[in-house]
Structure formats: structure tokens, C-alpha cells
MDTraj code that builds the backbone (N, CA, C; nanometers):
import mdtraj as md
import numpy as np

residues = "UNK UNK UNK UNK UNK UNK UNK UNK UNK UNK UNK UNK UNK UNK UNK UNK UNK UNK UNK UNK UNK UNK UNK UNK UNK UNK UNK UNK UNK UNK UNK UNK UNK UNK UNK UNK UNK UNK UNK UNK UNK UNK UNK UNK UNK UNK UNK UNK UNK UNK UNK UNK UNK UNK UNK UNK UNK UNK UNK UNK UNK UNK UNK UNK UNK UNK UNK UNK UNK UNK UNK UNK UNK UNK UNK UNK UNK UNK UNK UNK UNK UNK UNK UNK UNK UNK UNK".split()
xyz = np.array([
    [0.0855, -0.1186, 0.0000],
    [0.0000, 0.0000, 0.0000],
    [0.0891, 0.1236, 0.0000],
    [0.0528, 0.2193, -0.0790],
    [0.1219, 0.3484, -0.0859],
    [0.0621, 0.4391, 0.0217],
    [0.1324, 0.4536, 0.1353],
    [0.0795, 0.5275, 0.2500],
    [0.0572, 0.6755, 0.2178],
    [0.1430, 0.7322, 0.1345],
    [0.1254, 0.8734, 0.0981],
    [-0.0029, 0.8937, 0.0183],
    [-0.0297, 0.8029, -0.0766],
    [-0.1538, 0.8110, -0.1540],
    [-0.2741, 0.7906, -0.0626],
    [-0.2656, 0.6929, 0.0284],
    [-0.3722, 0.6645, 0.1232],
    [-0.4091, 0.7904, 0.2018],
    [-0.3093, 0.8559, 0.2600],
    [-0.3333, 0.9759, 0.3395],
    [-0.3880, 1.0905, 0.2540],
    [-0.3324, 1.1068, 0.1345],
    [-0.3746, 1.2146, 0.0442],
    [-0.5202, 1.1969, 0.0012],
    [-0.5567, 1.0761, -0.0386],
    [-0.6938, 1.0493, -0.0844],
    [-0.7927, 1.0664, 0.0310],
    [-0.7565, 1.0183, 0.1494],
    [-0.8464, 1.0317, 0.2649],
    [-0.8662, 1.1783, 0.3025],
    [-0.7601, 1.2561, 0.2991],
    [-0.7710, 1.3996, 0.3295],
    [-0.8598, 1.4688, 0.2257],
    [-0.8406, 1.4346, 0.0999],
    [-0.9211, 1.4940, -0.0068],
    [-1.0678, 1.4549, 0.0067],
    [-1.0947, 1.3318, 0.0491],
    [-1.2332, 1.2859, 0.0659],
    [-1.3071, 1.3715, 0.1680],
    [-1.2391, 1.4099, 0.2769],
    [-1.3016, 1.4959, 0.3780],
    [-1.3347, 1.6316, 0.3174],
    [-1.2419, 1.6847, 0.2406],
    [-1.2651, 1.8149, 0.1762],
    [-1.3759, 1.8055, 0.0717],
    [-1.3771, 1.6987, -0.0037],
    [-1.4714, 1.6821, -0.1143],
    [-1.6137, 1.6535, -0.0661],
    [-1.6279, 1.5579, 0.0268],
    [-1.7604, 1.5151, 0.0716],
    [-1.8101, 1.5898, 0.1949],
    [-1.7178, 1.6472, 0.2730],
    [-1.7550, 1.7192, 0.3938],
    [-1.7469, 1.6327, 0.5178],
    [-1.7296, 1.6992, 0.6315],
    [-1.7110, 1.6289, 0.7580],
    [-1.8327, 1.5475, 0.8005],
    [-1.9508, 1.6048, 0.7856],
    [-2.0716, 1.5333, 0.8285],
    [-2.0884, 1.4027, 0.7521],
    [-2.0675, 1.4073, 0.6226],
    [-2.0773, 1.2878, 0.5395],
    [-1.9797, 1.1811, 0.5848],
    [-1.8579, 1.2209, 0.6151],
    [-1.7543, 1.1256, 0.6559],
    [-1.7859, 1.0656, 0.7923],
    [-1.8399, 1.1452, 0.8839],
    [-1.8779, 1.0932, 1.0160],
    [-1.9901, 0.9915, 1.0030],
    [-2.0890, 1.0226, 0.9191],
    [-2.1999, 0.9296, 0.8991],
    [-2.1515, 0.7992, 0.8361],
    [-2.0650, 0.8102, 0.7360],
    [-2.0141, 0.6899, 0.6704],
    [-1.9269, 0.6084, 0.7655],
    [-1.8526, 0.6756, 0.8514],
    [-1.7715, 0.6036, 0.9508],
    [-1.8618, 0.5197, 1.0413],
    [-1.9749, 0.5767, 1.0824],
    [-2.0700, 0.5004, 1.1643],
    [-2.1174, 0.3757, 1.0901],
    [-2.1539, 0.3921, 0.9642],
    [-2.2035, 0.2795, 0.8847],
    [-2.0972, 0.1711, 0.8694],
    [-1.9745, 0.2141, 0.8406],
    [-1.8669, 0.1159, 0.8202],
    [-1.8350, 0.0418, 0.9493],
    [-1.8378, 0.1105, 1.0628],
    [-1.8153, 0.0435, 1.1918],
    [-1.9258, -0.0583, 1.2195],
    [-2.0487, -0.0227, 1.1869],
    [-2.1612, -0.1154, 1.2056],
    [-2.1439, -0.2389, 1.1176],
    [-2.0973, -0.2203, 0.9954],
    [-2.0756, -0.3343, 0.9059],
    [-1.9639, -0.4239, 0.9581],
    [-1.8613, -0.3652, 1.0184],
    [-1.7547, -0.4454, 1.0780],
    [-1.8088, -0.5257, 1.1958],
    [-1.8926, -0.4643, 1.2762],
    [-1.9536, -0.5358, 1.3891],
    [-2.0328, -0.6564, 1.3378],
    [-2.1107, -0.6368, 1.2329],
    [-2.1894, -0.7476, 1.1757],
    [-2.0991, -0.8586, 1.1241],
    [-1.9922, -0.8205, 1.0542],
    [-1.9012, -0.9206, 0.9981],
    [-1.8323, -1.0001, 1.1088],
    [-1.7903, -0.9319, 1.2147],
    [-1.7276, -1.0016, 1.3273],
    [-1.8260, -1.0964, 1.3948],
    [-1.9502, -1.0537, 1.4068],
    [-2.0535, -1.1380, 1.4659],
    [-2.0735, -1.2647, 1.3839],
    [-2.0765, -1.2507, 1.2513],
    [-2.0895, -1.3682, 1.1642],
    [-1.9702, -1.4613, 1.1818],
    [-1.8500, -1.4047, 1.1873],
    [-1.7299, -1.4855, 1.2046],
    [-1.7349, -1.5630, 1.3361],
    [-1.7745, -1.4971, 1.4429],
    [-1.7820, -1.5636, 1.5736],
    [-1.8862, -1.6754, 1.5772],
    [-1.9872, -1.6652, 1.4912],
    [-2.0894, -1.7704, 1.4823],
    [-2.0531, -1.8770, 1.3799],
    [-1.9342, -1.8619, 1.3190],
    [-1.8888, -1.9609, 1.2219],
    [-1.9526, -1.9477, 1.0859],
    [-2.0080, -1.8318, 1.0568],
    [-2.0724, -1.8097, 0.9267],
    [-1.9759, -1.7389, 0.8320],
    [-2.0128, -1.7413, 0.7035],
    [-1.9334, -1.6719, 0.6021],
    [-1.9301, -1.5226, 0.6368],
    [-1.8119, -1.4622, 0.6253],
    [-1.7957, -1.3219, 0.6647],
    [-1.7027, -1.2489, 0.5684],
    [-1.6992, -1.1189, 0.5842],
    [-1.6087, -1.0347, 0.5061],
    [-1.5342, -0.9389, 0.5995],
    [-1.4830, -0.9932, 0.7100],
    [-1.4174, -0.9121, 0.8122],
    [-1.3018, -0.8320, 0.7527],
    [-1.2208, -0.8942, 0.6698],
    [-1.1044, -0.8240, 0.6139],
    [-1.1451, -0.7016, 0.5324],
    [-1.2491, -0.7170, 0.4524],
    [-1.2983, -0.6035, 0.3734],
    [-1.3488, -0.4920, 0.4643],
    [-1.4214, -0.5294, 0.5679],
    [-1.4774, -0.4287, 0.6584],
    [-1.3682, -0.3596, 0.7408],
    [-1.2635, -0.4338, 0.7771],
    [-1.1504, -0.3704, 0.8451],
    [-1.0880, -0.2651, 0.7543],
    [-1.0702, -0.2975, 0.6268],
    [-1.0142, -0.2011, 0.5316],
    [-1.1021, -0.0760, 0.5226],
    [-1.2334, -0.0962, 0.5144],
    [-1.3254, 0.0180, 0.5086],
    [-1.3143, 0.1049, 0.6338],
    [-1.3073, 0.0405, 0.7507],
    [-1.2991, 0.1156, 0.8765],
    [-1.1659, 0.1902, 0.8854],
    [-1.0571, 0.1271, 0.8429],
    [-0.9280, 0.1962, 0.8461],
    [-0.9285, 0.3207, 0.7572],
    [-0.9922, 0.3106, 0.6425],
    [-1.0036, 0.4273, 0.5536],
    [-1.0836, 0.5376, 0.6219],
    [-1.1908, 0.4995, 0.6883],
    [-1.2722, 0.5996, 0.7576],
    [-1.1983, 0.6579, 0.8777],
    [-1.1221, 0.5770, 0.9488],
    [-1.0433, 0.6269, 1.0619],
    [-0.9440, 0.7319, 1.0132],
    [-0.8800, 0.7048, 0.9023],
    [-0.7850, 0.8032, 0.8479],
    [-0.8566, 0.9333, 0.8127],
    [-0.9784, 0.9232, 0.7608],
    [-1.0539, 1.0449, 0.7317],
    [-1.0900, 1.1184, 0.8607],
    [-1.1260, 1.0437, 0.9647],
    [-1.1571, 1.1065, 1.0930],
    [-1.0348, 1.1742, 1.1535],
    [-0.9154, 1.1188, 1.1280],
    [-0.7922, 1.1847, 1.1730],
    [-0.7823, 1.3263, 1.1169],
    [-0.8384, 1.3472, 0.9991],
    [-0.8343, 1.4789, 0.9350],
    [-0.9434, 1.5722, 0.9846],
    [-1.0328, 1.5215, 1.0678],
    [-1.1428, 1.6021, 1.1195],
    [-1.1188, 1.6417, 1.2650],
    [-1.0706, 1.5478, 1.3445],
    [-1.0586, 1.5692, 1.4888],
    [-0.9171, 1.6103, 1.5298],
    [-0.9033, 1.6520, 1.6535],
    [-0.7795, 1.7070, 1.7095],
    [-0.6727, 1.5979, 1.7226],
    [-0.5689, 1.6075, 1.6404],
    [-0.4635, 1.5074, 1.6377],
    [-0.3870, 1.5012, 1.7701],
    [-0.3660, 1.6139, 1.8341],
    [-0.2936, 1.6146, 1.9614],
    [-0.3710, 1.5369, 2.0687],
    [-0.5011, 1.5598, 2.0750],
    [-0.5839, 1.4854, 2.1707],
    [-0.5802, 1.3359, 2.1400],
    [-0.5877, 1.3016, 2.0109],
    [-0.5846, 1.1598, 1.9734],
    [-0.4513, 1.0969, 2.0120],
    [-0.3409, 1.1675, 1.9858],
    [-0.2096, 1.1136, 2.0214],
    [-0.1965, 1.0938, 2.1714],
    [-0.2447, 1.1887, 2.2495],
    [-0.2403, 1.1753, 2.3950],
    [-0.3194, 1.0528, 2.4398],
    [-0.4381, 1.0359, 2.3847],
    [-0.5213, 0.9205, 2.4195],
    [-0.4576, 0.7897, 2.3736],
    [-0.4011, 0.7895, 2.2536],
    [-0.3349, 0.6684, 2.2039],
    [-0.2205, 0.6275, 2.2958],
    [-0.1373, 0.7233, 2.3342],
    [-0.0246, 0.6926, 2.4223],
    [-0.0727, 0.6373, 2.5557],
    [-0.1731, 0.7006, 2.6151],
    [-0.2263, 0.6567, 2.7430],
    [-0.2829, 0.5147, 2.7329],
    [-0.3587, 0.4890, 2.6288],
    [-0.4236, 0.3586, 2.6153],
    [-0.3243, 0.2480, 2.5798],
    [-0.2230, 0.2793, 2.5005],
    [-0.1194, 0.1806, 2.4693],
    [-0.0396, 0.1469, 2.5944],
    [-0.0081, 0.2476, 2.6762],
    [0.0627, 0.2237, 2.8024],
    [-0.0208, 0.1333, 2.8926],
    [-0.1510, 0.1620, 2.9010],
    [-0.2400, 0.0808, 2.9844],
    [-0.2471, -0.0629, 2.9341],
    [-0.2577, -0.0813, 2.8033],
    [-0.2612, -0.2159, 2.7452],
    [-0.1303, -0.2895, 2.7739],
    [-0.0191, -0.2198, 2.7580],
    [0.1107, -0.2794, 2.7842],
    [0.1212, -0.3262, 2.9282],
    [0.0740, -0.2461, 3.0219],
    [0.0793, -0.2815, 3.1647],
    [-0.0102, -0.4007, 3.1953],
    [-0.1227, -0.4120, 3.1249],
    [-0.2123, -0.5260, 3.1459],
    [-0.1459, -0.6586, 3.1089],
    [-0.0503, -0.6525, 3.0187],
    [0.0139, -0.7747, 2.9702],
    [0.1427, -0.8078, 3.0451],
    [0.1808, -0.7264, 3.1421],
    [0.3038, -0.7535, 3.2185],
    [0.2831, -0.8670, 3.3159],
])
top = md.Topology()
chain = top.add_chain()
for i, resn in enumerate(residues, 1):
    res = top.add_residue(resn, chain, resSeq=i)
    for name in ("N", "CA", "C"):
        top.add_atom(name, md.element.get_by_symbol(name[0]), res)
traj = md.Trajectory(xyz[None], top)
């Protein structure tokens, strides 16, 4: 995957479609991932990998909408907490 293209296209999508549209689509994509995971856990045919890709694309778009500093602070705190849980 070309990470520069990924970031560029996601940033442009926010500008092109608008923040509200991207937030709504992020909700839909997360719901589809939940459904796919549920099917997988029940042993049914699923498309988890596709839905993960969709959610990652939407997450990158959300990075362009919300406060990156706040997200980084939260990421660091939560990664530290996860790391401590595994000690």
C-alpha cells in the first residue's frame, strides 16, 4: 500500500464530501464491521477483512477532522495501559 496516496486520498475525501458525510459513513462502516465479526464468531461466512479495510479508511478520514494532539495523547495513554495489562 502506498501510504502517501492513502493519506492524500483520505484527506481529499473529507474536503470533497464534507465532515458530516464522513462521520456518517464512519458510523455505517463500523456497524458493518460489527456485523461481519458477529458472523465470524458464529462460524458463518464473513467479510471481516474487507470491513476492516473500510474502517481503516474511515479512521484516516476522521484523523483529518478531529484534534490530532488529543488523539495522540489518548493513544499513548491507552497503549501504556494495554502494555501494563500484559506484564
